[in-house]
C-alpha positions as CSV (number, residue, x, y, z in Angstrom):
1,M,0.0,0.0,0.0
2,V,1.2,3.4,-0.8
3,N,-0.6,6.5,0.7
4,G,-1.9,9.4,-1.3
5,G,0.8,11.9,-2.1
6,F,3.5,9.2,-2.1
7,Q,5.1,6.9,-4.7
8,N,7.4,4.0,-5.0
9,L,9.5,2.2,-7.7
10,T,8.5,-1.4,-8.5
11,V,11.1,-3.3,-10.6
12,V,10.2,-6.8,-11.8
13,G,12.0,-9.4,-9.6
14,E,12.9,-6.9,-6.9
15,P,11.0,-5.7,-3.9
16,P,9.3,-2.3,-4.2
17,S,11.2,0.7,-2.8
18,N,10.2,2.5,0.2
19,A,7.3,5.1,-0.5
20,V,8.6,8.7,-0.8
21,P,6.6,11.9,-1.2
22,I,5.6,12.9,-4.8
23,I,8.0,15.6,-6.1
24,N,6.9,17.6,-9.0
25,D,10.4,18.5,-10.2
26,T,11.7,18.4,-13.8
27,S,15.3,19.4,-13.1
28,L,17.9,17.5,-15.1
29,R,21.7,17.3,-14.4
30,Y,23.9,15.9,-17.1
31,V,27.5,15.6,-18.2
32,I,28.8,15.4,-21.8
33,T,32.0,13.6,-22.8
34,K,33.6,12.8,-26.1
35,Q,35.1,9.4,-26.7
36,A,37.1,7.9,-29.5
37,L,36.5,4.2,-29.9
38,N,38.1,2.0,-32.7
39,L,37.6,4.3,-35.8
40,G,34.6,6.3,-34.5
41,R,34.0,9.4,-32.4
42,Y,31.2,9.4,-30.0
43,I,29.3,11.8,-27.6
44,V,28.4,10.2,-24.3
45,L,25.6,11.8,-22.4
46,S,25.1,10.9,-18.8
47,G,22.2,12.3,-17.0
48,Y,20.2,12.3,-13.7
49,T,16.7,13.3,-12.8
50,N,14.1,12.1,-10.3
51,P,13.8,8.4,-10.9
52,F,10.0,8.8,-11.0
53,N,10.3,11.1,-14.0
54,T,9.9,10.1,-17.7
55,V,12.9,11.0,-19.9
56,K,12.9,11.2,-23.6
57,V,16.0,12.0,-25.7
58,N,15.1,13.1,-29.2
59,G,11.9,11.5,-28.7
60,L,12.9,8.0,-27.5
61,E,12.1,7.1,-23.9
62,Q,15.3,6.4,-21.8
63,S,15.6,3.8,-19.0
64,L,16.3,5.2,-15.7
65,D,18.0,3.2,-12.9
66,R,16.6,3.2,-9.3
67,S,18.7,6.4,-8.8
68,G,17.4,8.3,-11.7
69,N,20.6,8.0,-13.8
70,F,20.6,7.3,-17.6
71,F,23.4,6.8,-20.2
72,L,23.4,7.5,-23.9
73,Q,26.1,7.1,-26.6
74,L,25.7,9.1,-29.7
75,P,27.7,9.4,-32.9
76,A,29.8,12.7,-33.1
77,T,28.7,15.0,-35.8
78,S,29.7,18.5,-36.7
79,S,26.8,20.0,-35.2
80,L,24.6,18.0,-32.8
81,K,21.9,19.2,-30.7
82,V,20.1,16.9,-28.2
83,K,16.4,17.4,-27.2
84,I,15.7,16.0,-23.7
85,S,12.2,16.0,-22.3
86,V,11.6,15.4,-18.6
87,E,8.0,14.8,-17.4
88,T,6.7,14.3,-13.9
89,S,4.0,11.8,-12.8
90,F,1.8,15.0,-12.5
91,G,2.3,15.7,-16.1
92,K,4.7,18.8,-15.6
93,A,7.2,18.9,-18.5
94,Q,10.5,20.6,-19.2
95,I,12.3,20.5,-22.6
96,Y,16.1,20.9,-22.6
97,E,17.9,21.6,-25.9
98,I,21.5,20.9,-25.4
99,P,24.2,21.8,-28.1
100,I,26.9,19.5,-28.4
101,L,30.1,21.3,-29.6
């Protein structure tokens, strides 16, 4: 049972997390690094948000771990811009457009 105003994470094969108050926060923290692997160059985007949020990068939903972290590897191009949307369980949304230089 989870009381009103609270939420918990349930992952298949694991016990549910403790219930915590619902937070309507769309903040996003991220780090961008550049890597060269074999003959290719890549951009690595590591991000963090509230683990109860939904995150989409360029329209594709990302899997968050129990801590709210996600990781994405993108091919390096001369001008890359990443569009990240973060949406809370209340429907509050924030769009981040991040230029990759």
